[in-house]
C-alpha positions in Angstrom: 6.9 -11.7 -2.7 9.2 -14.0 -4.5 8.4 -17.6 -3.6 11.2 -19.7 -5.0 13.8 -20.3 -7.8 14.0 -23.9 -9.1 17.8 -24.4 -9.4 17.3 -27.5 -11.6 15.4 -25.5 -14.2 17.5 -22.3 -13.9 19.7 -21.8 -17.0 21.8 -19.1 -15.4 20.9 -16.6 -18.1 20.7 -13.7 -15.6 17.4 -12.2 -16.9 15.9 -12.2 -13.5 18.9 -10.6 -11.9 19.1 -7.8 -14.5 15.4 -7.0 -14.5 14.9 -6.9 -10.7 14.5 -3.3 -9.6 15.1 -4.2 -5.9 18.2 -6.4 -6.3 16.4 -9.4 -4.7 18.0 -11.9 -7.0 21.6 -12.5 -7.9 23.6 -15.1 -9.8 25.7 -17.3 -7.6 29.2 -17.1 -9.2 30.2 -20.7 -8.6 27.0 -22.4 -9.8 25.8 -19.6 -12.2 22.3 -20.2 -10.8 19.9 -17.5 -9.7 19.5 -17.2 -5.9 17.2 -15.2 -3.7 19.3 -12.6 -1.9 16.8 -10.2 -0.2 13.4 -11.8 -0.2 11.8 -9.2 2.0 12.7 -6.4 -0.5 10.6 -8.0 -3.2 8.0 -5.6 -4.4 6.1 -8.3 -6.4 6.5 -6.7 -9.8 6.8 -10.1 -11.5 9.6 -9.0 -13.8 11.7 -11.9 -12.7 8.9 -14.5 -13.3 8.0 -12.9 -16.6 11.5 -12.8 -18.0 12.6 -16.3 -17.0 12.6 -18.3 -20.3 12.1 -21.7 -18.5 9.7 -20.8 -15.6 12.3 -21.3 -12.9 11.3 -18.2 -10.9 8.0 -18.2 -9.0 6.4 -15.3 -7.3 3.8 -16.1 -4.6 0.8 -17.3 -6.8 -1.8 -16.3 -4.2 -0.4 -12.8 -4.0 -0.5 -12.6 -7.8 -4.2 -13.4 -7.8 -4.9 -10.8 -5.2 -2.8 -8.2 -7.1 -4.6 -8.9 -10.4 -8.0 -8.7 -8.7 -7.1 -5.4 -7.1 -5.7 -4.0 -10.4 -9.0 -5.0 -12.2 -11.0 -3.3 -9.5 -9.0 -0.1 -9.8 -9.3 -0.2 -13.6 -13.1 -0.4 -13.2 -13.1 2.3 -10.5 -14.3 0.0 -7.8 -11.1 -0.4 -5.8 -11.4 0.5 -2.2 -9.4 3.5 -1.0 -8.1 3.7 2.5 -8.2 7.1 4.3 -7.9 8.3 7.8 -10.8 9.7 9.7 -14.4 8.5 9.7 -17.5 9.1 7.5 -18.8 11.4 10.3 -15.6 13.5 10.1 -15.9 13.7 6.3 -19.5 14.7 6.4 -19.1 17.3 9.2 -16.0 19.0 8.0 -14.0 17.8 11.0 -10.4 16.4 10.8 -10.0 17.3 7.2 -13.5 16.7 6.0 -15.4 19.0 3.7 -17.6 21.7 5.3 
């Protein structure tokens, strides 16, 4: 989730606003500074952080580390998958398991 926008660093270029697929960020007309509009809609894509030329936009650093670790696990085929049911169900053919 987006953490903050440093208004002192923000140039008002609009890169973060344009690249956000969820419309989380907008440029405040009077100040021409980026503002967080809908924080809870942030899907943590990092587009805003990556396109900011001065580093004014920060996405939650702890979440970024977790996301990168998960992506690395998935790339190696070691990522955990969550499914409903139990091992016993899967082994017995019950509740969608294989007979």
